[in-house]
N, C-alpha and C positions, 0 to 999 in steps of 0.2 A: 464433540471431537476434541477433547482436551482443553487445557487452560492456555490462555494467551494474554500477552501484555505488550503494548507498543510504547516505546520510549524514543522521543526525539528531543534531546536536551536543548538544542538551539532554539526551538520554538515553544518549549514548555509543555510538550505532549508527554503524558505519562498516564495511560488509560488502558482498561481492559479491551480485548478484542473479542467480539461475539462471533463464534463460529456458526454462521447461519446454516440452517439445514435446508432452506428453500431459497431459490433465486427469484421467486415471485415478488413483484414490486411491493405488494402490501406486507409480505413477510419480512423483506429486507428493511422496509420503513420501520416496522416494529423493533427489529434488532438495532437499528440506528438510534432509537429512543434511549438505548442503554449504553451506547458508545460507538466504537468503530466496528463495522461489520465486514466479515470475510465473505466473498462471493463463493458459494460452494461449488461452482463450476470450475474454479481455479484450484491450483495445487495447494496443499498444506505446506508449511515451511519445511517439514521433514521429507517432502517429495520433490522430485525434479520438476521443473517447470516454473510457472509464474504464480506468485501469491498476489491476489487482487483484493485490496482493502479500500473501503470507502467510509467517509465520515462527513458530518455536517460542518459547514463554515459559518452558517447563520441559519435561521429558520423560524418555524412557527413558535409562538409563545407556549404551545402545548409540549414542546420538546424541552426536557430538563436542560438547564443552562450548561452543565458540564458536557453533555452530549451535543448540544446545539452549536457550540463554538470550538469543538475539539480540533478542527482543521482550519481555524480562522487565520492562522499565520503560515499555512502551507506554502504560500507563494514566496515566503522569505527564504526558503531553502535554496541553496545553490549547489552546483556540481562540486562534489567532494565532501559535502556534509554527511554526517553519520546518522543512521537509523538502527535501532535495536528492536527486534521482534523476539520476545521470549515465548517459547512454545514447548509444553511438556518438559519443563525444567532444563531446556537447552536454549542458549542465546544465539540468535541468527543476526549477525551484524552486516548491514548493507551500507553502501556508499551511493549517494545521489549521482546519477549519471546523466539525466535529462529532465527537462520540464517542457510541457506544451499545453496549449489550450485547444480544445476541440468543441464542436457543437454538441449540444445535448442529444441530438438525434444520432450522432455517431457512436454514442456509448453502446447502443444495442448492436453495433456492428463489431464490437470486440468479440473475438473468438479465441477460446482457450485451446483450440485444436487446429484451426484453419486460418489461412491468410485472408484478410478482408481489406479492401481499400475504401477509404472515405470518398465522397464525391469529388473532393479536390485532389485525389490521388495519394493522400497521406496513408502510409501503411499502418494499419491498426493491429497488425499481428502481435500477439502477446505470448505465443508459445516460443520459447527460446531454448537453445541448447544449454546455456548456463542459467542457473537460478536467478530469478529476478523478482523484485517486489514492486508493485504498482500501487500508488496511493492516489485516490481520486476524491474531489470535492466539487461542489457547485461554484461557479465563477461567473461574473464578478460577485463580490460579497453582497449578500442581501437579495440575490437573484438566483434563478435556476436556468438561465439562458444557455450557459456553456459549462464545460467541465475542465477543471485544472487537473492535469495528469502529471504525476511526479514518478519517474522511473529510477529504481536503484538496483545495483548489482550486488550479489552476495560477496562480502569481503571475507567472512570466516564464520565458523561455527564453534561455539565455546561451551564448555561444561559449566555446571553451577558453581564450581570452584574458580572459574575464569581461565581454565586451561584450554588451549587451542585444540579442537578436535579435528577440524578440517579447514584448510585455507585454499580458497579458489583463485587467489591472485598470486602471481609470482612473488617470491620472497626477494626483497632487494639485496643485491650483492654489496655487502658493506666493506669488502676488501679493497674496493677501488677508490 
C-alpha cells in the first residue's frame, strides 16, 4: 500500500511504517520486527477515518533494536505535540489530543467500524468523523500487561514542497 514514514521529533521517532496486509497476530508481529505497523483494518492516511499504528517500546532480544524501542518514549508526548505521517509523498500532520492506558484484553475490542465499550465502560470506538491517528504500544515498559494509546487529530495535509493542501482546523483570526 505505498510508502510511509512516521516522524515525532519530540521523542526522536523517525522510522518507516509497514503497511501490514494481514491483521493476524503472527503477521503483525513479523511487521513489527521491521518498524511501526499499520493495522490493515484501519484507514490509510489518505482515507477518512482512523489510522491505527502500533510499535514496540521494549521486547524480545530477537527484535532488532531500532524496532524494539521505537515507541519507548511514547508516554512523553503531551496534548498539543506534533506527529507527522508521510504517506505516498504527502505529509499528514497531527496534533496529540489524548493519552490513555487500557488493558491488553481491551485491544481486541477496538472496532474500526462499530462502537465497543470496555468492561469499565470506556468507549473504545475509533471510527470518527474527523481524521484521527492512534499510536499504540505495550505498557508499562518491559511488559505486555497493558497498552498505551495516544490519539491525535489531523491538523493539516501538506504537499512535498510544504504547501498546505488541506487544513482541518479553523484558521486563527489574526485581525483581533
